[in-house]
C-alpha positions, 0 to 999 in steps of 0.5 A: 310117272304117267301125266295123270299122276304128275298133274296132281303134284304141286311142282315138277310137272315141267318135264312131264309136259315137255315129254307129252308134247315134244317129238324129241327132247333132252336136257343137259346140266349147266355146270360152267363157272359154278352155275347150277341148273339145266338146259331143257330143249324139245323139237315140236312137229309142225301142224 
């Protein structure tokens, strides 16, 4: 979904912002010991 459309939503903007700013990014689920959720990581270029 384009960032312009995501900006109007009340939630779910986090990954769109990461994708828009990061050079490389990814995620993986947390499933150890019954935990739910995910880890999101990104690499940003030095300015």
